[in-house]
PAVEXFI-615519 format. One record per residue (C-alpha): residue number from 1; residue in three letters; chain; y, x, z. Coordinates in Angstrom, 2 decimals, always signed. Example, Ala and Ser with C-alpha at 12.3 -4.5 7.8 and 13.67 -1.06 7.14 Angstrom:
2
NODE num residu chaine       v       u       w
NODE   1    ALA      A   -4.50  +12.30   +7.80
NODE   2    SER      A   -1.06  +13.67   +7.14
This chain:
456
NODE num residu chaine       v       u       w
NODE   1    MET      A   -0.02   -0.07   +0.02
NODE   2    ILE      A   +3.65   +1.06   -1.23
NODE   3    GLY      A   +5.53   +1.50   +1.64
NODE   4    PRO      A   +9.50   +0.65   +1.61
NODE   5    CYS      A  +10.65   +4.39   +1.64
NODE   6    LEU      A   +8.43   +4.78   -1.15
NODE   7    LEU      A   +9.25   +2.18   -3.12
NODE   8    ASP      A  +12.97   +2.88   -2.71
NODE   9    LYS      A  +12.17   +6.51   -4.19
NODE  10    VAL      A  +10.13   +4.97   -6.96
NODE  11    ASN      A  +13.26   +2.33   -7.61
NODE  12    LYS      A  +15.65   +5.48   -7.83
NODE  13    ASP      A  +13.57   +7.53  -10.00
NODE  14    ILE      A  +13.16   +4.91  -12.75
NODE  15    ARG      A  +16.81   +4.11  -12.18
NODE  16    SER      A  +17.55   +7.77  -12.85
NODE  17    ARG      A  +15.65   +8.01  -16.09
NODE  18    MET      A  +17.08   +4.53  -17.26
NODE  19    MET      A  +20.52   +6.03  -16.18
NODE  20    LYS      A  +19.98   +8.38  -19.53
NODE  21    LYS      A  +19.27   +5.71  -22.07
NODE  22    LYS      A  +21.02   +4.52  -24.68
NODE  23    ILE      A  +20.23   +0.83  -25.81
NODE  24    ALA      A  +21.70   -1.20  -28.66
NODE  25    VAL      A  +21.88   -5.11  -28.46
NODE  26    ILE      A  +22.13   -7.19  -31.81
NODE  27    GLY      A  +23.65  -10.36  -30.84
NODE  28    SER      A  +25.82  -11.60  -28.09
NODE  29    GLY      A  +24.38  -15.25  -27.45
NODE  30    MET      A  +22.29  -16.12  -24.26
NODE  31    ALA      A  +19.93  -14.00  -24.79
NODE  32    GLY      A  +21.72  -10.91  -25.81
NODE  33    LEU      A  +24.38  -11.40  -22.98
NODE  34    ALA      A  +21.64  -11.39  -20.37
NODE  35    ALA      A  +19.81   -8.35  -21.50
NODE  36    GLY      A  +22.45   -6.51  -21.84
NODE  37    TRP      A  +24.00   -7.04  -18.32
NODE  38    LEU      A  +20.48   -6.46  -17.04
NODE  39    CYS      A  +20.25   -3.34  -18.68
NODE  40    ARG      A  +23.67   -2.27  -17.90
NODE  41    LYS      A  +23.09   -2.92  -13.91
NODE  42    ALA      A  +19.98   -0.74  -14.16
NODE  43    GLY      A  +22.39   +1.99  -15.37
NODE  44    THR      A  +21.99   +2.12  -18.83
NODE  45    ASP      A  +24.42   +2.74  -21.44
NODE  46    VAL      A  +24.80   -0.62  -23.35
NODE  47    THR      A  +26.53   -1.29  -26.89
NODE  48    ILE      A  +26.38   -5.02  -27.94
NODE  49    PHE      A  +26.59   -5.64  -32.03
NODE  50    GLU      A  +28.06   -9.14  -32.24
NODE  51    ALA      A  +28.92  -10.14  -36.42
NODE  52    GLN      A  +31.70  -12.40  -34.89
NODE  53    SER      A  +34.80  -11.50  -33.85
NODE  54    SER      A  +34.41  -12.37  -30.52
NODE  55    ARG      A  +31.15  -13.28  -28.36
NODE  56    GLY      A  +28.50  -15.72  -29.86
NODE  57    MET      A  +27.90  -17.19  -26.71
NODE  58    ASP      A  +31.23  -19.20  -26.32
NODE  59    PHE      A  +32.58  -18.55  -29.86
NODE  60    HIS      A  +32.97  -21.98  -31.01
NODE  61    THR      A  +34.94  -22.80  -27.72
NODE  62    GLN      A  +37.78  -25.17  -28.47
NODE  63    PHE      A  +40.96  -25.26  -27.01
NODE  64    LEU      A  +43.21  -28.10  -26.38
NODE  65    ASP      A  +47.20  -28.54  -25.67
NODE  66    GLY      A  +48.20  -31.40  -23.80
NODE  67    ASN      A  +51.34  -33.23  -23.89
NODE  68    ASP      A  +52.44  -31.82  -20.62
NODE  69    GLY      A  +51.95  -28.04  -21.77
NODE  70    ARG      A  +48.30  -27.83  -20.17
NODE  71    SER      A  +45.87  -26.60  -21.77
NODE  72    GLY      A  +41.81  -26.92  -21.73
NODE  73    HIS      A  +39.01  -26.40  -23.16
NODE  74    VAL      A  +35.80  -27.97  -24.39
NODE  75    ASP      A  +32.44  -25.79  -24.98
NODE  76    VAL      A  +31.02  -26.31  -28.25
NODE  77    PRO      A  +28.19  -27.64  -27.56
NODE  78    LEU      A  +28.95  -29.04  -24.51
NODE  79    ARG      A  +26.53  -27.63  -21.24
NODE  80    VAL      A  +25.58  -29.52  -18.52
NODE  81    MET      A  +22.24  -28.37  -16.51
NODE  82    SER      A  +19.78  -29.68  -14.67
NODE  83    PRO      A  +18.70  -27.65  -11.61
NODE  84    HIS      A  +14.94  -28.23  -12.47
NODE  85    ALA      A  +15.07  -27.16  -16.18
NODE  86    TRP      A  +17.47  -23.85  -15.39
NODE  87    PRO      A  +16.47  -23.06  -12.38
NODE  88    THR      A  +16.64  -19.33  -13.87
NODE  89    VAL      A  +20.39  -19.88  -15.23
NODE  90    LEU      A  +21.33  -21.05  -12.14
NODE  91    LYS      A  +20.28  -18.25  -10.45
NODE  92    LEU      A  +22.06  -16.19  -12.72
NODE  93    CYS      A  +24.90  -18.01  -12.31
NODE  94    ASP      A  +24.83  -17.84   -8.27
NODE  95    ILE      A  +24.49  -13.52   -8.27
NODE  96    LEU      A  +27.84  -13.55  -10.78
NODE  97    ASP      A  +29.73  -15.98   -8.70
NODE  98    VAL      A  +29.95  -18.34  -11.39
NODE  99    LYS      A  +30.41  -21.84   -9.62
NODE 100    THR      A  +29.18  -25.00  -10.75
NODE 101    PHE      A  +29.71  -28.51  -10.07
NODE 102    GLU      A  +28.17  -31.73  -10.31
NODE 103    VAL      A  +28.42  -34.17  -12.95
NODE 104    ASP      A  +27.17  -37.99  -13.58
NODE 105    THR      A  +26.10  -38.92  -16.81
NODE 106    PRO      A  +25.60  -42.04  -17.30
NODE 107    VAL      A  +24.52  -43.87  -20.60
NODE 108    ALA      A  +25.75  -47.00  -22.80
NODE 109    CYS      A  +23.29  -48.14  -25.52
NODE 110    SER      A  +24.68  -50.24  -28.32
NODE 111    TRP      A  +23.60  -52.06  -32.07
NODE 112    LEU      A  +25.33  -50.65  -35.16
NODE 113    PRO      A  +27.93  -51.92  -35.82
NODE 114    GLN      A  +28.69  -52.42  -32.67
NODE 115    GLY      A  +27.36  -54.81  -29.14
NODE 116    THR      A  +26.19  -52.48  -26.22
NODE 117    TRP      A  +23.40  -53.88  -24.48
NODE 118    PHE      A  +22.50  -51.07  -22.37
NODE 119    ARG      A  +24.55  -49.12  -19.76
NODE 120    SER      A  +22.65  -47.01  -17.15
NODE 121    ILE      A  +23.34  -46.35  -13.55
NODE 122    LYS      A  +21.40  -44.37  -10.83
NODE 123    PHE      A  +20.39  -44.90   -7.29
NODE 124    GLN      A  +18.98  -42.72   -4.95
NODE 125    PHE      A  +15.52  -43.26   -3.72
NODE 126    GLY      A  +14.10  -40.22   -1.56
NODE 127    SER      A  +14.81  -37.09   -3.64
NODE 128    ARG      A  +14.96  -38.08   -7.02
NODE 129    GLU      A  +18.03  -40.57   -8.81
NODE 130    ILE      A  +16.08  -43.58  -10.61
NODE 131    PRO      A  +17.64  -44.90  -13.43
NODE 132    TRP      A  +19.04  -48.60  -12.99
NODE 133    ALA      A  +21.57  -50.75  -14.69
NODE 134    PRO      A  +25.15  -53.09  -13.90
NODE 135    LEU      A  +24.77  -56.64  -12.83
NODE 136    ARG      A  +25.73  -58.18  -16.03
NODE 137    TYR      A  +23.54  -56.22  -17.97
NODE 138    LEU      A  +20.44  -56.95  -16.24
NODE 139    ILE      A  +20.53  -60.68  -17.92
NODE 140    ARG      A  +19.92  -59.21  -21.37
NODE 141    PRO      A  +16.46  -58.57  -22.49
NODE 142    GLU      A  +17.19  -55.24  -24.16
NODE 143    THR      A  +17.58  -53.43  -20.42
NODE 144    TYR      A  +14.48  -54.93  -19.19
NODE 145    ARG      A  +12.56  -53.08  -22.16
NODE 146    MET      A  +14.57  -50.11  -21.72
NODE 147    LEU      A  +13.91  -50.03  -17.94
NODE 148    SER      A  +10.24  -50.59  -18.53
NODE 149    GLY      A  +10.69  -47.31  -21.10
NODE 150    PHE      A  +11.72  -45.32  -17.83
NODE 151    LEU      A   +9.32  -46.03  -15.75
NODE 152    GLN      A   +6.50  -45.49  -18.38
NODE 153    ILE      A   +8.04  -41.83  -18.83
NODE 154    TYR      A   +7.98  -41.78  -15.14
NODE 155    ARG      A   +4.45  -42.43  -15.04
NODE 156    ALA      A   +3.30  -40.18  -17.43
NODE 157    HIS      A   +1.88  -36.61  -15.95
NODE 158    PRO      A   +2.90  -34.28  -19.21
NODE 159    LYS      A   +0.43  -30.98  -17.75
NODE 160    SER      A   -2.87  -33.38  -17.92
NODE 161    LEU      A   -2.29  -33.88  -21.89
NODE 162    ASP      A   -3.81  -32.13  -24.43
NODE 163    SER      A   -1.29  -29.16  -25.08
NODE 164    ASP      A   -1.75  -30.45  -28.90
NODE 165    LEU      A   -1.00  -33.63  -28.58
NODE 166    THR      A   +2.20  -34.25  -30.53
NODE 167    LEU      A   +5.37  -36.34  -29.48
NODE 168    GLU      A   +4.46  -38.77  -32.04
NODE 169    GLU      A   +0.80  -38.76  -31.53
NODE 170    PHE      A   +2.12  -39.82  -27.63
NODE 171    ARG      A   +4.04  -42.78  -28.87
NODE 172    LYS      A   +1.71  -44.30  -30.82
NODE 173    GLN      A   -1.18  -43.66  -28.07
NODE 174    TYR      A   +0.80  -45.18  -25.20
NODE 175    ARG      A   +2.90  -47.92  -27.50
NODE 176    VAL      A   +5.85  -46.92  -26.15
NODE 177    ASP      A   +8.75  -50.06  -26.54
NODE 178    PRO      A  +10.53  -48.96  -30.01
NODE 179    ILE      A  +13.86  -50.15  -28.44
NODE 180    PHE      A  +13.22  -47.31  -25.74
NODE 181    TRP      A  +11.95  -44.81  -27.78
NODE 182    LYS      A  +14.64  -45.34  -30.90
NODE 183    GLY      A  +17.21  -46.68  -28.64
NODE 184    LEU      A  +17.36  -43.83  -26.41
NODE 185    LEU      A  +14.89  -41.02  -26.25
NODE 186    TYR      A  +14.99  -39.56  -30.24
NODE 187    PRO      A  +18.50  -39.79  -30.29
NODE 188    LEU      A  +18.77  -37.55  -26.98
NODE 189    LEU      A  +15.98  -35.18  -27.72
NODE 190    THR      A  +17.39  -34.73  -31.26
NODE 191    THR      A  +20.66  -33.69  -29.78
NODE 192    ILE      A  +19.36  -31.29  -26.78
NODE 193    CYS      A  +16.96  -29.83  -29.42
NODE 194    THR      A  +19.53  -30.05  -32.24
NODE 195    CYS      A  +17.16  -30.95  -34.93
NODE 196    ASP      A  +16.10  -34.08  -36.43
NODE 197    GLU      A  +13.62  -36.68  -35.76
NODE 198    LYS      A  +10.86  -35.67  -37.59
NODE 199    THR      A  +10.90  -31.84  -35.90
NODE 200    ILE      A  +10.86  -33.84  -32.48
NODE 201    ASP      A   +7.41  -35.70  -33.86
NODE 202    GLN      A   +5.78  -32.85  -34.34
NODE 203    TRP      A   +6.92  -31.13  -30.65
NODE 204    PRO      A   +4.28  -30.66  -28.07
NODE 205    ALA      A   +4.75  -33.90  -26.19
NODE 206    GLY      A   +3.92  -32.46  -23.04
NODE 207    GLN      A   +6.91  -29.99  -23.25
NODE 208    ILE      A   +9.21  -32.92  -23.70
NODE 209    LEU      A   +7.89  -35.19  -21.28
NODE 210    ASP      A   +8.10  -32.51  -18.69
NODE 211    LEU      A  +11.96  -31.92  -19.62
NODE 212    LEU      A  +12.51  -35.73  -19.50
NODE 213    GLN      A  +11.52  -36.15  -16.24
NODE 214    LYS      A  +13.70  -33.24  -15.06
NODE 215    ILE      A  +16.61  -34.98  -16.82
NODE 216    VAL      A  +16.12  -38.80  -15.98
NODE 217    PHE      A  +14.45  -38.57  -12.26
NODE 218    GLY      A  +15.95  -34.86  -10.87
NODE 219    SER      A  +18.84  -33.61   -9.27
NODE 220    ARG      A  +22.49  -34.94  -10.77
NODE 221    LEU      A  +23.24  -32.26  -13.66
NODE 222    ARG      A  +25.74  -29.35  -12.97
NODE 223    ARG      A  +28.42  -27.87  -15.22
NODE 224    LEU      A  +29.53  -24.49  -15.36
NODE 225    GLN      A  +33.26  -24.24  -13.84
NODE 226    GLY      A  +35.37  -22.76  -16.39
NODE 227    GLY      A  +32.67  -23.63  -19.15
NODE 228    THR      A  +30.02  -21.33  -20.93
NODE 229    LYS      A  +33.00  -18.78  -21.18
NODE 230    ALA      A  +33.10  -17.70  -17.37
NODE 231    LEU      A  +29.40  -16.75  -17.51
NODE 232    ALA      A  +29.78  -15.07  -20.91
NODE 233    GLU      A  +32.95  -13.13  -19.39
NODE 234    LYS      A  +31.24  -12.02  -15.95
NODE 235    LEU      A  +27.74  -11.00  -18.34
NODE 236    GLY      A  +30.12   -9.17  -21.00
NODE 237    THR      A  +31.82   -7.21  -18.04
NODE 238    ASP      A  +31.54   -3.19  -18.74
NODE 239    LEU      A  +29.08   -3.64  -21.60
NODE 240    THR      A  +30.51   -1.33  -25.05
NODE 241    TRP      A  +31.50   -3.71  -27.63
NODE 242    LYS      A  +31.40   -3.61  -31.61
NODE 243    SER      A  +32.75   -7.02  -32.50
NODE 244    GLY      A  +33.06   -7.98  -36.19
NODE 245    ILE      A  +30.01   -5.66  -36.76
NODE 246    ARG      A  +26.81   -7.05  -38.75
NODE 247    VAL      A  +24.06   -4.84  -38.35
NODE 248    GLU      A  +22.42   -4.37  -42.38
NODE 249    GLU      A  +19.69   -1.80  -41.50
NODE 250    LEU      A  +17.80   -0.66  -39.03
NODE 251    SER      A  +16.06   +2.72  -39.50
NODE 252    GLU      A  +13.70   +4.84  -36.98
NODE 253    LYS      A  +14.21   +8.86  -37.10
NODE 254    SER      A  +12.96  +11.98  -34.63
NODE 255    SER      A  +16.36  +11.91  -32.98
NODE 256    GLY      A  +16.31   +8.42  -32.60
NODE 257    THR      A  +17.06   +4.32  -33.74
NODE 258    PHE      A  +20.01   +3.99  -35.72
NODE 259    LEU      A  +21.87   +1.02  -37.06
NODE 260    ARG      A  +24.01   +0.67  -39.96
NODE 261    SER      A  +26.76   -2.19  -40.88
NODE 262    GLN      A  +28.28   -1.48  -44.25
NODE 263    ASN      A  +29.58   +2.05  -44.42
NODE 264    ASN      A  +29.03   +2.85  -40.79
NODE 265    GLU      A  +26.43   +4.25  -38.70
NODE 266    PHE      A  +25.84   +3.69  -34.94
NODE 267    GLY      A  +23.24   +5.92  -32.94
NODE 268    PRO      A  +21.02   +7.32  -31.66
NODE 269    PHE      A  +19.55   +4.89  -29.71
NODE 270    ASP      A  +16.66   +4.81  -27.40
NODE 271    TYR      A  +16.22   +1.22  -27.48
NODE 272    VAL      A  +17.15   -1.76  -29.52
NODE 273    ILE      A  +16.98   -5.35  -28.58
NODE 274    CYS      A  +17.36   -7.73  -31.14
NODE 275    ALA      A  +18.60  -10.83  -29.48
NODE 276    VAL      A  +19.67  -12.77  -32.77
NODE 277    GLN      A  +18.03  -15.53  -34.31
NODE 278    ALA      A  +14.07  -14.89  -35.75
NODE 279    ASN      A  +15.20  -15.91  -39.02
NODE 280    HIS      A  +18.31  -13.38  -38.97
NODE 281    LEU      A  +16.46   -9.75  -38.93
NODE 282    ASN      A  +16.79   -9.21  -42.56
NODE 283    PHE      A  +17.99   -5.81  -41.72
NODE 284    LEU      A  +14.37   -4.77  -40.14
NODE 285    PRO      A  +12.79   -1.96  -42.32
NODE 286    GLU      A   +9.88   -2.44  -44.42
NODE 287    GLN      A   +7.33   -0.91  -42.23
NODE 288    TYR      A   +7.94   -3.63  -39.62
NODE 289    HIS      A   +5.62   -6.30  -41.72
NODE 290    ARG      A   +3.64   -7.00  -38.67
NODE 291    GLU      A   +7.18   -8.43  -36.62
NODE 292    ARG      A   +8.27  -10.00  -39.79
NODE 293    LYS      A   +5.37  -11.96  -40.08
NODE 294    ILE      A   +5.20  -13.35  -36.91
NODE 295    LEU      A   +9.11  -14.01  -36.51
NODE 296    ASP      A   +9.69  -15.12  -40.07
NODE 297    ALA      A   +6.84  -17.92  -38.81
NODE 298    PHE      A   +9.29  -19.34  -36.00
NODE 299    PRO      A  +10.72  -22.54  -36.99
NODE 300    TYR      A  +14.10  -23.63  -37.21
NODE 301    ASP      A  +15.99  -26.69  -38.05
NODE 302    SER      A  +19.69  -26.98  -38.53
NODE 303    GLY      A  +22.66  -29.74  -38.35
NODE 304    THR      A  +26.38  -30.47  -37.83
NODE 305    LEU      A  +28.11  -30.82  -34.53
NODE 306    TRP      A  +31.19  -32.55  -35.26
NODE 307    VAL      A  +34.16  -32.50  -32.30
NODE 308    HIS      A  +36.85  -35.43  -33.02
NODE 309    ARG      A  +39.07  -37.88  -31.29
NODE 310    ASP      A  +37.32  -41.37  -32.93
NODE 311    GLU      A  +36.72  -44.22  -31.00
NODE 312    ARG      A  +34.67  -45.86  -33.61
NODE 313    PHE      A  +31.75  -43.87  -31.69
NODE 314    MET      A  +32.15  -45.22  -28.43
NODE 315    PRO      A  +31.48  -49.30  -27.72
NODE 316    GLU      A  +34.12  -51.88  -28.91
NODE 317    ASN      A  +35.01  -52.58  -25.40
NODE 318    ARG      A  +36.46  -49.85  -22.85
NODE 319    LYS      A  +34.97  -50.86  -20.26
NODE 320    ASP      A  +31.10  -49.93  -21.54
NODE 321    TRP      A  +32.45  -46.11  -22.34
NODE 322    SER      A  +30.24  -43.80  -20.85
NODE 323    PRO      A  +29.70  -40.23  -21.00
NODE 324    LEU      A  +26.69  -40.53  -23.27
NODE 325    HIS      A  +26.71  -43.55  -25.60
NODE 326    TYR      A  +23.58  -43.86  -28.29
NODE 327    GLN      A  +23.91  -45.79  -31.25
NODE 328    VAL      A  +20.84  -47.68  -33.24
NODE 329    LYS      A  +20.68  -49.96  -35.73
NODE 330    LYS      A  +18.47  -52.61  -35.27
NODE 331    ASP      A  +15.90  -51.62  -37.16
NODE 332    PHE      A  +15.73  -48.06  -35.66
NODE 333    SER      A  +16.25  -46.83  -39.61
NODE 334    GLN      A  +19.06  -44.47  -38.08
NODE 335    SER      A  +20.83  -43.76  -34.80
NODE 336    MET      A  +23.15  -40.98  -33.43
NODE 337    PHE      A  +24.75  -39.85  -29.72
NODE 338    SER      A  +27.51  -38.93  -29.15
NODE 339    VAL      A  +29.48  -37.04  -25.61
NODE 340    TRP      A  +32.57  -38.03  -24.56
NODE 341    VAL      A  +33.83  -34.92  -22.95
NODE 342    ASN      A  +36.70  -35.92  -20.71
NODE 343    PRO      A  +34.83  -37.13  -17.65
NODE 344    ILE      A  +32.75  -33.94  -17.64
NODE 345    GLU      A  +35.25  -31.40  -18.09
NODE 346    PRO      A  +38.05  -31.90  -15.68
NODE 347    THR      A  +40.39  -29.61  -17.15
NODE 348    ILE      A  +40.56  -32.04  -20.35
NODE 349    ALA      A  +40.07  -35.03  -18.25
NODE 350    THR      A  +44.14  -36.17  -18.68
NODE 351    HIS      A  +43.80  -35.69  -22.42
NODE 352    ALA      A  +43.52  -37.88  -25.26
NODE 353    PRO      A  +39.23  -39.03  -25.68
NODE 354    VAL      A  +37.14  -35.87  -27.25
NODE 355    PHE      A  +33.93  -36.54  -28.38
NODE 356    GLN      A  +31.07  -34.54  -30.17
NODE 357    THR      A  +28.37  -36.07  -32.35
NODE 358    TRP      A  +25.32  -34.72  -33.83
NODE 359    ASN      A  +24.68  -35.05  -37.19
NODE 360    PRO      A  +26.76  -38.62  -36.95
NODE 361    ILE      A  +25.88  -41.48  -39.48
NODE 362    PHE      A  +29.35  -41.14  -40.88
NODE 363    GLU      A  +31.60  -38.88  -40.30
NODE 364    PRO      A  +34.96  -38.65  -38.14
NODE 365    GLU      A  +38.17  -39.47  -39.95
NODE 366    ALA      A  +39.61  -36.57  -40.89
NODE 367    GLU      A  +43.02  -36.78  -39.03
NODE 368    LYS      A  +40.77  -37.29  -35.73
NODE 369    THR      A  +38.33  -34.22  -36.16
NODE 370    LEU      A  +38.91  -31.23  -34.65
NODE 371    SER      A  +36.13  -28.78  -35.71
NODE 372    ALA      A  +32.91  -28.99  -37.98
NODE 373    VAL      A  +30.16  -26.48  -36.34
NODE 374    PRO      A  +27.13  -25.97  -38.21
NODE 375    MET      A  +24.23  -25.32  -36.15
NODE 376    GLU      A  +20.94  -23.73  -36.31
NODE 377    ARG      A  +18.03  -24.17  -33.54
NODE 378    ALA      A  +14.71  -23.00  -32.99
NODE 379    VAL      A  +11.73  -25.57  -32.50
NODE 380    VAL      A   +8.56  -25.75  -31.21
NODE 381    THR      A   +5.25  -26.79  -33.07
NODE 382    ARG      A   +1.75  -26.11  -31.88
NODE 383    GLU      A   +1.78  -22.51  -33.28
NODE 384    ASN      A   +4.65  -21.34  -31.32
NODE 385    GLN      A   +2.21  -20.37  -28.25
NODE 386    LYS      A   +0.26  -18.29  -30.75
NODE 387    LEU      A   +3.02  -16.62  -31.90
NODE 388    LEU      A   +5.00  -15.84  -28.58
NODE 389    SER      A   +1.17  -14.17  -27.64
NODE 390    GLU      A   +1.00  -12.31  -30.78
NODE 391    LEU      A   +5.17  -11.09  -29.70
NODE 392    ASP      A   +4.14  -10.14  -26.51
NODE 393    LEU      A   +1.40   -7.79  -27.63
NODE 394    LEU      A   +3.88   -6.14  -29.94
NODE 395    HIS      A   +6.11   -5.18  -26.85
NODE 396    GLN      A   +3.55   -3.55  -25.38
NODE 397    GLY      A   +2.47   -1.43  -27.83
NODE 398    PRO      A   +3.11   +2.65  -27.09
NODE 399    LEU      A   +6.01   +4.06  -27.85
NODE 400    ARG      A   +8.09   +0.77  -28.66
NODE 401    LYS      A  +11.58   +1.40  -29.37
NODE 402    VAL      A  +12.94   -2.20  -30.67
NODE 403    PHE      A  +12.44   -5.50  -28.80
NODE 404    PHE      A  +12.81   -8.82  -29.65
NODE 405    CYS      A  +14.54  -11.43  -27.50
NODE 406    GLY      A  +16.17  -15.22  -27.60
NODE 407    SER      A  +15.95  -18.41  -27.15
NODE 408    TYR      A  +12.63  -18.93  -29.39
NODE 409    ALA      A  +10.99  -15.78  -27.56
NODE 410    ALA      A  +10.16  -17.53  -24.58
NODE 411    SER      A   +7.20  -20.86  -23.87
NODE 412    GLY      A   +9.20  -24.00  -23.60
NODE 413    VAL      A  +11.97  -26.31  -25.09
NODE 414    PRO      A  +13.85  -23.10  -26.83
NODE 415    LEU      A  +17.71  -23.52  -25.19
NODE 416    LEU      A  +19.52  -21.40  -22.42
NODE 417    GLU      A  +17.00  -21.50  -20.05
NODE 418    SER      A  +14.11  -19.75  -22.61
NODE 419    ALA      A  +16.77  -17.25  -23.82
NODE 420    VAL      A  +17.36  -15.69  -20.30
NODE 421    ARG      A  +13.14  -15.74  -19.22
NODE 422    SER      A  +12.83  -13.83  -22.82
NODE 423    ALA      A  +15.49  -11.34  -21.83
NODE 424    ILE      A  +14.29  -10.64  -18.50
NODE 425    LYS      A  +10.72  -10.24  -20.13
NODE 426    VAL      A  +12.16   -7.44  -22.48
NODE 427    VAL      A  +14.36   -5.64  -20.08
NODE 428    GLY      A  +10.84   -5.90  -18.02
NODE 429    TYR      A   +9.21   -3.69  -20.85
NODE 430    LEU      A  +11.66   -0.89  -20.73
NODE 431    GLY      A  +11.46   -0.27  -16.87
NODE 432    TYR      A  +11.25   -2.11  -13.75
NODE 433    ASP      A  +15.08   -3.53  -12.69
NODE 434    PRO      A  +15.40   -4.49   -8.86
NODE 435    LEU      A  +17.75   -7.14  -10.79
NODE 436    ASN      A  +14.96   -9.00  -12.79
NODE 437    GLN      A  +13.54   -9.75   -9.08
NODE 438    LYS      A  +16.48  -10.61   -7.66
NODE 439    ILE      A  +16.91  -13.16  -10.46
NODE 440    VAL      A  +13.35  -14.59  -10.17
NODE 441    ASP      A  +12.90  -14.92   -6.50
NODE 442    ASP      A  +12.81  -18.54   -5.64
NODE 443    VAL      A  +12.67  -19.77   -8.72
NODE 444    PRO      A   +9.46  -21.62   -9.53
NODE 445    SER      A   +7.05  -20.39  -11.96
NODE 446    GLN      A   +7.22  -22.12  -15.53
NODE 447    ASP      A   +4.55  -22.69  -17.94
NODE 448    SER      A   +4.57  -23.60  -21.52
NODE 449    ASN      A   +4.97  -27.28  -20.65
NODE 450    SER      A   +7.83  -27.14  -17.67
NODE 451    GLU      A  +10.20  -24.20  -18.93
NODE 452    THR      A  +12.99  -26.32  -20.55
NODE 453    SER      A  +16.76  -26.71  -20.28
NODE 454    LEU      A  +19.27  -29.67  -21.53
NODE 455    ALA      A  +21.47  -28.17  -24.31
NODE 456    ALA      A  +22.34  -25.46  -26.48
């Protein structure tokens, strides 16, 4: 058994060796920032390469000027976190002293083009919050069907499901009411996962149902004080930045690993951490054919997130407005989801209403549009776990110099939580870092059915 004194000596020796290393991190999303911060805290020299002009994680943050001269900000996409689905991210926030606060996110559901038929509230039942509806909605048959759907999800046992069972197969097998499935869950899931319904159909049912239980029946959601930029700023402290540099070529030489962008060459580096999307790795050399084959197999979906002030995306009656609004046609052929940001982000509480809508059925009016942001997101199929196992085997190979992390590179729904966990895993391959252990202490272990997060 190793005693405390000997363990301290081992950690100091590892830290001493790490301090002599130079590490390049390509990409400054959540995974890249977390990996860079962990490596820097271990004592290494870290350089971040970002193709955009500023940090990727909060690049699309929208800043607003109110009539009173005060400025507010809007995360794009807006991020709120379930303590049950984001334990590692929230632990990281605690370490960095990034404050969070609780937010309420009630739901309104409407038929298209109008007619709100459900609005949620929650009441406390022991340690859980249970969805319910105000009295004026309880007389509507749609409300009872909706509450019955919530009960069906509550009774589900995600971890006992066959890992190959898709969400579409679960829906058919358990005969879930279409008004609950198409009127609420699919618009919610396509927005959380930034994909379309056909993609969601093929997602492993256990992962999605576990996520839903945590969001719907868990503790209140939390938001970062200062928004995404607050966490990004803390993670980026003391890192060397190369912004506006798009890596076009990676090469390994006897003196180390080099990165090339246009006419500039950077290096040598002892290690390179690729924290960009798995489908954005064209700079890898030909000898990385095994890596390319694995990484190219991770599926992605894309769409557009609109930030706007068009009130047609909210219920016709202002009394029915909720932070989350789902709209669906009565034949369930089309649906969409909008977030009313003001009640969730205090810095714009007194501003004119701001909304975010993912892949809207109709576009917001041009004069009311603040931005339209194309987005691409890794999604999950039955094959993902096999791909992750193959990637882990590559990472553990001898003399490994180049590693890969991102939201796609950990089990579960590929969002912020999986991005941080993949960064922790990659840094672990480089040598033990006590801060890794500090982050994962007291965080429940997560398997492929439970490692989830709520937003981009």
